[in-house]
C-alpha positions as CSV (number, residue, x, y, z in Angstrom):
1,M,120.0,88.5,133.0
2,P,119.6,90.6,136.4
3,A,122.2,89.6,139.4
4,Q,119.2,88.8,141.7
5,T,116.2,86.5,140.7
6,Y,113.0,84.8,141.6
7,P,110.6,81.9,141.7
8,L,107.9,82.8,139.2
9,M,104.2,81.7,139.3
10,L,102.2,81.4,136.0
11,F,98.6,82.1,136.4
12,A,97.1,79.8,134.0
13,A,93.9,78.8,135.5
14,G,91.1,80.7,134.2
15,F,88.2,79.7,132.0
16,G,88.9,82.0,129.1
17,A,85.1,82.9,128.9
18,R,85.7,86.2,127.2
19,M,86.9,84.1,124.3
20,K,83.7,82.5,123.5
21,E,84.1,80.0,120.6
22,L,88.3,80.2,120.4
23,T,88.4,78.6,124.2
24,K,85.9,75.4,123.2
25,K,88.7,73.2,122.8
26,K,91.4,74.5,124.3
27,P,92.7,76.8,127.1
28,K,92.9,80.7,126.8
29,P,96.9,80.3,127.3
30,M,96.9,78.1,124.5
31,I,95.6,80.5,121.9
32,E,98.3,81.4,119.5
33,V,99.4,85.1,119.0
34,A,102.4,85.5,116.4
35,G,102.5,81.9,115.9
36,K,103.1,80.7,119.2
37,P,100.5,80.1,122.2
38,L,100.2,83.0,124.9
39,I,101.4,81.2,127.3
40,D,104.5,80.4,125.6
41,H,105.0,84.5,125.0
42,A,105.2,84.5,128.9
43,L,107.4,81.9,129.3
44,D,109.9,83.3,127.4
45,L,109.8,86.3,129.4
46,A,110.4,84.2,132.5
47,K,113.2,82.5,131.3
48,D,115.6,85.0,129.9
49,A,114.8,87.1,133.0
50,G,116.7,84.1,134.8
51,A,113.4,83.4,136.8
52,S,113.2,79.6,138.9
53,P,111.6,77.9,139.8
54,I,108.8,78.2,137.6
55,V,105.3,76.9,138.5
56,A,101.9,77.4,136.7
57,N,98.4,76.7,138.3
58,L,95.5,74.8,136.2
59,H,92.2,74.1,136.2
60,Y,90.0,74.9,132.5
61,K,91.7,72.2,130.4
62,A,94.0,71.6,132.5
63,D,95.7,68.2,131.1
64,I,96.2,69.9,127.5
65,L,98.5,73.1,129.5
66,D,100.2,70.3,131.6
67,A,101.4,68.7,128.7
68,H,102.6,71.2,126.9
69,L,104.4,72.6,130.3
70,R,106.1,69.9,132.1
71,P,108.5,69.3,129.4
72,K,109.3,73.0,129.3
73,G,110.3,72.1,133.0
74,V,107.2,74.0,134.5
75,H,106.1,73.0,137.9
76,T,102.1,72.6,137.4
77,I,99.4,72.1,140.6
78,V,96.1,71.5,138.7
79,E,93.5,73.4,141.3
80,M,90.4,71.2,142.1
81,P,87.5,71.2,142.6
82,D,87.7,74.8,142.2
83,I,89.7,77.9,141.2
84,L,91.6,79.3,143.9
85,E,91.3,82.9,142.3
86,T,95.0,85.1,142.2
87,G,95.6,85.1,145.7
88,G,94.3,81.4,147.0
89,G,96.3,80.1,143.7
90,L,99.4,81.5,144.7
91,R,99.5,80.7,148.8
92,N,98.6,77.0,147.4
93,A,101.6,77.0,145.4
94,L,103.8,78.3,148.3
95,P,105.0,75.3,148.6
96,L,106.7,74.7,145.5
97,L,107.7,78.5,144.9
98,G,109.6,78.9,148.8
99,A,108.8,81.5,151.4
100,G,110.4,84.6,149.9
101,P,109.4,86.9,147.5
102,V,107.7,85.7,144.4
103,I,106.9,87.2,140.6
104,T,103.6,86.5,139.6
105,Q,102.7,86.9,135.8
106,N,99.6,86.7,134.2
107,T,99.7,84.8,131.0
108,D,96.6,87.2,128.9
109,A,99.2,89.5,127.8
110,I,102.2,90.4,124.9
111,W,104.7,93.2,125.6
112,A,107.0,94.8,122.9
113,G,109.9,96.9,124.8
114,P,112.2,95.5,127.5
115,N,111.7,92.6,129.9
116,P,109.4,93.7,133.0
117,I,110.3,90.6,134.5
118,E,114.3,92.3,134.5
119,M,113.3,95.4,135.1
120,L,111.5,94.2,138.4
121,C,114.2,92.4,139.1
122,K,116.2,95.5,139.3
123,A,113.7,98.0,141.0
124,W,113.3,95.6,143.6
125,D,113.8,97.2,147.0
126,P,112.5,94.6,149.7
127,E,113.4,97.3,153.0
128,K,110.6,99.8,151.8
129,M,108.3,97.4,149.2
130,D,105.8,94.7,150.0
131,A,104.9,94.4,146.5
132,L,106.4,96.2,143.1
133,L,103.7,96.0,140.1
134,I,104.6,96.9,136.5
135,C,102.1,99.7,135.7
136,V,101.6,100.8,131.9
137,P,100.4,104.4,130.7
138,T,97.4,104.3,129.6
139,G,98.0,105.5,126.1
140,S,100.5,102.5,125.8
141,A,98.0,99.5,126.8
142,I,96.7,98.7,123.4
143,G,93.1,96.5,123.6
144,H,92.4,97.9,127.2
145,A,89.2,99.9,128.0
146,G,89.0,102.1,130.8
147,S,91.2,104.9,132.5
148,G,93.5,102.5,134.4
149,D,94.0,100.4,137.6
150,F,96.6,102.9,139.9
151,I,98.1,106.2,139.9
152,L,101.9,106.1,139.9
153,S,103.8,109.1,142.1
154,E,107.3,110.4,141.8
155,T,108.3,108.4,144.7
156,G,106.9,105.0,143.1
157,R,104.1,104.3,145.7
158,I,101.0,103.9,143.9
159,E,97.3,104.3,145.1
160,R,94.2,103.6,143.2
161,G,92.6,105.7,140.3
162,P,92.9,106.3,136.7
163,G,96.6,107.0,134.9
164,T,98.3,103.4,134.7
165,V,96.8,100.0,133.8
166,Y,98.5,97.0,136.1
167,G,100.3,94.8,133.6
168,G,99.8,91.4,135.3
169,I,103.5,91.1,136.6
170,Q,104.4,92.0,140.1
171,I,107.5,91.1,142.8
172,M,105.3,90.5,146.0
173,K,106.4,88.7,149.5
174,T,103.8,86.6,150.2
175,N,103.4,86.7,154.1
176,L,100.2,88.7,154.3
177,L,98.6,85.3,152.2
178,H,98.7,83.3,155.7
179,K,96.4,86.3,156.9
180,I,93.4,85.7,154.4
181,A,90.7,83.6,156.0
182,E,89.1,82.7,152.8
183,N,90.5,79.8,151.1
184,K,89.5,81.8,147.2
185,F,90.5,85.3,147.1
186,S,92.1,87.8,144.7
187,L,95.4,89.4,145.2
188,N,93.6,92.6,145.1
189,L,93.3,91.7,149.2
190,V,97.0,91.5,150.0
191,W,97.2,94.5,148.0
192,N,94.6,96.5,150.3
193,R,96.9,95.5,152.9
194,M,99.6,96.8,151.9
195,L,98.0,100.5,150.5
196,E,97.1,100.7,153.7
197,D,101.1,100.3,155.4
198,K,102.1,102.5,152.0
199,R,104.5,99.5,150.9
200,L,102.3,99.3,147.8
201,F,104.9,100.4,144.3
202,G,104.8,100.8,140.9
203,L,107.0,100.7,138.1
204,S,106.1,102.5,135.0
205,Y,106.7,100.2,131.5
206,P,108.4,102.1,129.1
207,G,107.3,100.0,125.8
208,K,104.0,98.8,124.2
209,W,101.3,96.1,126.0
210,C,98.6,94.8,124.7
211,D,95.8,92.7,126.4
212,V,94.8,89.4,125.1
213,G,91.9,88.7,127.0
214,H,89.6,88.7,124.1
215,P,89.1,88.0,120.7
216,D,90.1,91.5,119.4
217,G,92.9,91.4,121.2
218,I,94.8,88.6,119.0
219,T,95.5,91.0,116.4
220,L,95.9,93.9,118.2
221,A,99.0,92.3,119.8
222,E,100.0,90.9,116.1
223,N,100.0,94.1,114.8
224,M,101.7,95.9,117.9
225,L,104.7,93.1,117.4
226,E,105.0,94.2,113.9
227,T,105.3,97.6,114.3
228,A,107.8,97.1,117.2
229,N,109.8,94.8,114.7
230,V,110.3,97.1,112.2
């Protein structure tokens, strides 16, 4: 466990439309991979890294997720009537997360390798960074189509372009959230401002990562985990 830990935001409000029939009766974070819900895989990483408090934003079938998460010590916020997207959702949760740096974590990926949250906590340097993103080389990003999201330089600074995929976990300062006028907005708007200031950094992940945003991702993730455990 790293010496320094941070509050953590789990993004769990989406509709999971790409999962088709699988999300008709349950929210996407409750879909099982290797015998347990996606959100429990995410929560295991967060708890193992010592993140506290842990907050989750909910919307679609929120009652199911709330009943699952509250006994596990997770604070929940139901976004109504609309989903606030990643940026708006994070800003809405700041009263529970505090004013300092926050870890944000998507709940639709499976990791095989070192704990990415622990890696971020150890590498975080607030003197030069406004955000530090876990970036997965495209060759290690299972189930992800495309050339990547960011170019990772030798200095750790990133810019938009091919080469690595954003793995859905980061540490970021939250002060720029208050400079966005919209109520619903993506964290991409905040990253754009950090890019302009050359304060957006990335950390290459040495293990494997699988996108479980679509039905085929379940089998791909389970196969990845079986291979990693051999």
